[in-house]
C-alpha positions as CSV (number, residue, x, y, z in Angstrom):
1,M,0.0,0.0,0.0
2,K,1.4,3.4,-1.0
3,L,1.2,5.8,1.8
4,H,1.8,9.5,1.2
5,S,0.6,10.9,4.5
6,L,-1.3,9.8,7.6
7,A,-3.3,11.7,10.2
8,I,-4.8,10.8,13.5
9,S,-7.6,12.7,15.3
10,G,-8.6,11.1,18.5
11,L,-9.8,11.3,22.1
12,I,-7.6,9.5,24.6
13,T,-8.9,9.0,28.2
14,L,-6.1,9.3,30.8
15,D,-6.7,9.1,34.5
16,L,-4.6,10.2,37.4
17,H,-1.6,11.2,35.4
18,S,1.1,13.9,35.8
19,L,2.9,13.7,32.5
20,N,3.6,17.3,31.9
21,N,4.1,20.1,34.5
22,E,5.3,23.7,34.5
23,G,7.4,23.8,37.6
24,S,6.8,24.3,41.3
25,E,5.8,27.0,43.7
26,G,7.0,26.3,47.2
27,N,6.2,22.7,47.8
28,H,3.3,22.7,45.3
29,L,4.0,21.2,41.8
30,Q,2.1,23.1,39.1
31,T,0.4,21.3,36.3
32,R,0.4,22.7,32.8
33,Q,-2.8,24.7,31.8
34,V,-3.6,26.2,28.5
35,E,-6.4,28.4,27.1
36,V,-8.6,27.0,24.4
37,V,-11.7,28.0,22.5
38,D,-14.4,25.4,22.0
39,E,-16.6,24.8,18.9
40,K,-19.1,27.3,20.3
41,G,-16.5,30.1,20.7
42,E,-16.3,29.9,24.4
43,L,-12.9,30.2,26.2
44,H,-11.7,27.6,28.7
45,S,-8.6,26.9,30.8
46,V,-7.8,23.2,30.6
47,N,-5.0,20.8,31.5
48,A,-2.8,19.8,28.6
49,I,0.2,17.8,27.7
50,S,2.6,19.5,25.3
51,G,3.3,18.2,21.8
52,D,7.0,18.3,22.8
53,M,6.3,15.6,25.4
54,F,4.6,13.3,22.9
55,K,7.2,14.0,20.3
56,H,9.9,12.9,22.8
57,I,7.9,9.8,23.6
58,Q,7.6,8.9,19.9
59,A,11.3,9.6,19.3
60,E,12.3,7.3,22.1
61,H,10.2,4.5,20.7
62,L,11.7,5.1,17.2
63,F,15.2,5.0,18.7
64,L,14.5,1.5,20.2
65,I,12.7,0.3,17.0
66,G,15.6,1.4,14.8
67,K,18.1,-0.4,17.0
68,E,16.1,-3.6,16.8
69,D,15.5,-3.3,13.0
70,A,19.2,-2.5,12.3
71,I,18.4,0.9,10.8
72,S,21.4,3.3,10.8
73,F,21.8,6.2,13.2
74,C,24.4,9.0,13.4
75,D,26.7,8.9,16.5
76,G,24.5,11.5,18.3
77,C,21.2,9.7,17.7
78,A,22.8,6.3,18.4
79,N,23.3,7.6,22.0
80,F,19.9,9.4,22.0
81,D,21.7,12.7,22.2
82,P,19.2,15.6,21.7
83,N,21.9,17.3,19.5
84,R,21.6,14.5,17.0
85,I,23.9,14.9,14.0
86,N,25.5,18.0,15.5
87,A,27.1,15.6,18.1
88,D,28.4,13.3,15.3
89,K,32.2,13.8,15.2
90,N,32.5,11.9,12.0
91,L,30.3,14.1,9.8
92,K,33.0,16.7,9.4
93,E,35.6,14.0,8.6
94,R,33.4,12.7,5.7
95,F,33.6,16.1,4.0
96,K,37.3,16.8,4.7
97,E,38.2,17.1,1.0
98,F,36.2,20.3,0.7
99,T,37.6,23.7,1.4
100,K,36.4,27.3,1.9
101,K,37.2,28.0,-1.7
102,D,35.4,24.9,-2.9
103,P,32.8,24.0,-0.2
104,A,30.3,21.2,-0.3
105,S,26.7,22.2,-1.1
106,D,23.9,22.0,1.4
107,T,22.3,19.3,-0.8
108,Q,25.4,17.1,-0.4
109,I,25.5,17.6,3.4
110,L,21.8,16.8,3.8
111,D,22.0,13.8,1.5
112,E,24.7,12.4,3.7
113,V,22.7,13.1,6.9
114,I,19.6,11.4,5.5
115,K,21.6,8.3,4.4
116,K,23.3,8.1,7.7
117,C,20.5,8.5,10.2
118,L,16.9,7.5,10.7
119,G,16.6,9.9,13.7
120,D,17.6,13.1,11.8
121,D,15.5,12.0,8.8
122,A,12.3,11.4,10.7
123,E,12.5,13.9,13.7
124,G,14.1,16.9,11.9
125,I,17.3,18.7,12.7
126,L,19.0,22.1,12.4
127,I,22.6,21.4,11.4
128,T,24.7,24.2,13.0
129,K,28.4,23.3,12.7
130,E,31.3,23.8,10.3
131,V,31.4,21.0,7.8
132,G,32.3,20.7,4.2
133,G,34.4,23.9,4.1
134,K,32.1,26.4,5.8
135,K,29.7,27.0,8.7
136,R,26.2,25.6,8.2
137,A,22.7,26.4,9.2
138,I,20.7,23.7,7.3
139,G,17.2,23.0,8.5
140,R,15.3,19.8,8.1
141,K,11.7,19.8,9.2
142,S,10.3,16.8,11.1
143,V,8.0,14.4,9.1
144,L,5.9,14.2,12.3
145,E,3.7,17.0,13.6
146,F,2.3,16.6,17.1
147,G,-0.2,19.0,18.5
148,W,-0.9,19.7,22.2
149,V,-2.8,16.8,23.8
150,V,-5.6,19.0,25.2
151,G,-8.2,18.1,27.8
152,R,-11.9,18.6,26.8
153,P,-13.2,21.4,29.1
154,D,-16.3,19.5,30.2
155,K,-14.4,16.2,30.7
156,T,-11.1,17.0,32.4
157,R,-10.2,17.8,36.0
158,T,-7.0,18.4,37.9
159,E,-6.6,18.1,41.7
160,S,-3.7,18.4,44.1
161,Y,-2.8,15.6,46.5
162,F,-0.7,15.7,49.7
163,H,2.4,13.5,49.8
164,V,5.2,13.0,52.3
165,K,8.7,11.6,51.8
166,F,8.8,9.2,54.8
167,D,12.0,9.2,56.8
168,R,12.0,7.0,59.9
169,Q,14.7,9.0,61.7
170,A,13.1,12.4,61.0
171,R,9.5,11.4,61.5
172,G,7.5,14.2,63.1
173,K,10.2,16.8,62.6
174,G,8.9,18.3,59.4
175,A,11.0,19.1,56.3
176,G,14.5,19.8,55.1
177,S,17.8,20.8,56.6
178,D,19.6,24.0,57.3
179,T,21.7,23.6,54.2
180,G,18.7,23.3,51.9
181,E,19.5,19.8,51.0
182,N,16.6,17.4,50.1
183,I,16.9,15.3,53.2
184,G,14.5,14.7,56.1
185,Q,10.7,14.1,56.0
186,N,9.6,16.5,53.3
187,I,6.0,17.2,52.5
188,F,4.8,18.3,49.1
189,H,1.6,18.6,47.0
190,R,1.5,16.8,43.6
191,P,-1.2,17.2,40.9
192,A,-3.1,14.4,39.2
193,S,-5.2,15.0,36.2
194,S,-8.0,12.8,34.7
195,G,-10.0,13.3,31.6
196,Q,-10.5,13.0,27.9
197,Y,-7.8,14.6,25.8
198,A,-7.9,15.6,22.2
199,V,-5.0,14.3,20.0
200,V,-4.0,15.6,16.6
201,L,-1.0,14.1,14.7
202,N,0.1,14.4,11.1
203,V,2.9,12.3,9.5
204,D,4.3,13.2,6.0
205,L,5.5,9.7,5.2
206,F,6.5,10.7,1.6
207,R,9.3,12.9,3.1
208,L,11.1,10.1,4.7
209,G,14.4,9.7,2.9
210,R,13.7,12.8,0.7
211,N,16.2,15.7,0.5
212,D,13.9,18.8,0.7
213,I,16.5,20.9,-1.1
214,S,17.0,18.7,-4.2
215,M,13.5,17.1,-3.9
216,A,15.1,13.8,-4.6
217,Y,15.3,10.7,-2.5
218,A,18.7,10.0,-0.9
219,I,18.0,6.4,0.0
220,P,16.7,3.4,-2.0
221,P,13.1,2.2,-1.9
222,D,13.7,-0.7,0.4
223,E,15.3,1.5,3.0
224,R,12.5,4.0,2.7
225,E,10.0,1.2,3.3
226,K,11.9,0.1,6.5
227,R,11.8,3.7,7.8
228,I,8.1,4.1,7.1
229,R,7.4,0.9,9.0
230,A,9.6,2.1,11.9
231,V,7.9,5.5,12.1
232,L,4.4,4.0,12.0
233,K,5.3,1.5,14.8
234,S,6.7,4.3,16.9
235,V,3.4,6.2,16.5
236,L,1.5,3.1,17.6
237,F,3.8,2.5,20.6
238,T,3.4,6.2,21.7
239,F,-0.2,5.7,22.5
240,L,0.3,2.2,24.0
241,K,3.0,3.6,26.4
242,P,3.0,7.4,26.9
243,N,6.1,8.1,28.9
244,G,6.5,11.3,30.9
245,A,7.0,12.7,34.3
246,H,6.2,10.9,37.6
247,R,5.4,7.6,35.9
248,N,7.2,5.8,38.8
249,T,4.1,6.4,41.0
250,Q,1.6,8.0,38.7
251,N,1.7,5.7,35.7
252,P,-1.4,7.0,33.8
253,H,-4.5,4.8,33.6
254,I,-5.2,4.5,29.8
255,V,-8.9,3.9,29.8
256,N,-9.8,4.3,26.2
257,F,-8.7,5.8,22.8
258,E,-11.2,6.6,20.1
259,G,-11.0,8.5,16.9
260,V,-10.2,8.4,13.2
261,I,-7.1,7.4,11.2
262,T,-6.9,8.8,7.7
263,A,-4.3,7.9,5.1
264,S,-3.6,9.4,1.7
265,N,-1.9,7.8,-1.3
266,S,-1.5,11.1,-3.2
267,S,-0.7,14.7,-2.6
268,I,-4.2,15.2,-1.2
269,P,-3.7,15.8,2.5
270,S,-5.1,13.4,5.1
271,P,-8.0,15.3,6.7
272,L,-7.6,16.3,10.4
273,I,-10.0,17.9,12.8
274,S,-9.6,18.1,16.6
275,A,-11.7,16.1,18.9
276,L,-12.4,19.4,20.7
277,N,-15.1,19.5,18.1
278,S,-17.7,17.0,19.3
279,N,-18.7,16.2,15.7
280,Y,-15.1,15.6,14.5
281,Q,-15.5,12.0,13.4
282,D,-18.5,12.7,11.1
283,E,-16.8,15.8,9.7
284,I,-13.6,14.0,8.9
285,T,-15.6,11.2,7.3
286,N,-17.5,13.6,5.1
287,I,-14.4,15.5,4.1
288,A,-12.7,12.2,3.1
289,G,-15.7,11.5,0.9
290,Y,-15.5,14.9,-0.8
291,L,-11.7,14.5,-1.4
292,N,-12.2,11.1,-2.9
293,R,-14.5,12.7,-5.5
294,L,-11.4,14.7,-6.6
295,S,-9.3,11.6,-6.9
296,S,-10.9,8.2,-6.5
297,N,-9.8,6.2,-3.5
298,S,-7.0,8.7,-2.6
299,I,-8.1,8.8,1.1
300,S,-8.7,5.7,3.2
301,L,-10.4,6.1,6.6
302,N,-10.7,3.9,9.7
303,R,-12.7,4.8,12.7
304,F,-11.8,3.2,16.1
305,S,-13.7,3.2,19.4
306,R,-11.1,1.4,21.5
307,L,-7.3,1.2,21.8
308,E,-7.6,-2.4,20.6
309,E,-9.1,-1.2,17.3
310,F,-6.6,1.5,16.9
311,S,-3.8,-1.0,17.3
312,K,-5.4,-3.3,14.7
313,H,-5.7,-0.5,12.1
314,M,-2.2,0.6,12.7
315,V,-0.7,-2.9,12.3
316,D,-2.8,-3.4,9.1
317,L,-1.2,-0.2,7.7
318,I,2.3,-1.3,8.8
319,E,1.9,-4.7,7.2
320,K,0.7,-3.2,3.9
321,V,3.4,-0.6,3.4
322,D,4.8,-0.7,-0.1
323,V,7.1,1.8,-1.7
324,D,7.3,2.3,-5.5
325,N,10.7,1.7,-7.1
């Protein structure tokens, strides 16, 4: 199956989680709140998990998948270094024959980066180092676009709970030490949020392996197919195991995941509407029908009402991936 792009619009139910926080005030940990406008134009303050958090979750899964599937990484990504190719000491060495008078082109540099690394190819990178005879500032946009995971105003609540770090020797003495060290029987307040969260995700699968400067693919079709499968698996695993803060004692209860997966086999984009709109599933279904009138069978659509169904549809897509030669 030829996949050009994929989009997921969903509503994930998470209970008693603390995946994303803004900081602390005294001994109170502050959860992240955002302002949103609902479908009726009314403003609400709601709990939310940043797209950065979910992107990090997905990137960590991709790193593990790539290792298992023997897909190449640069030295930075091989160590899950956030600097990625900029931490690769060998990149400069591979272009040592170029000089300031005769530097390598940005296209040549980006080709090499894409060939070398699944992480830089999929997750995006800004190359900011001297390589190939001159200093560089080459940007590569991520093929994955995560939105904020936003709580529905009428279905999301956050409360703060009292906790204490139990110390047998300091029991009854209260918190801390004169030096400010984190010792003794400290008390603190930690938030826990429960609710239904709107998810939006777009994946431009056609860009995997493609040099956005030359608009040509830098890797062969079989390697592109491996990378597409790896990215789709990482997306699936992101919703099966959403990592984040405080999971040692507040591992979120994943109660349900419902929504719509749309996939395009052409330049027609996969339709995407937030679940903050209560009618999002029907609207996406109708839009897909209209788009298929422009180009027959260009958009495929799968609704899911449970995490189990989401997993099945994603595995079906992964098994059917096929890249044209």
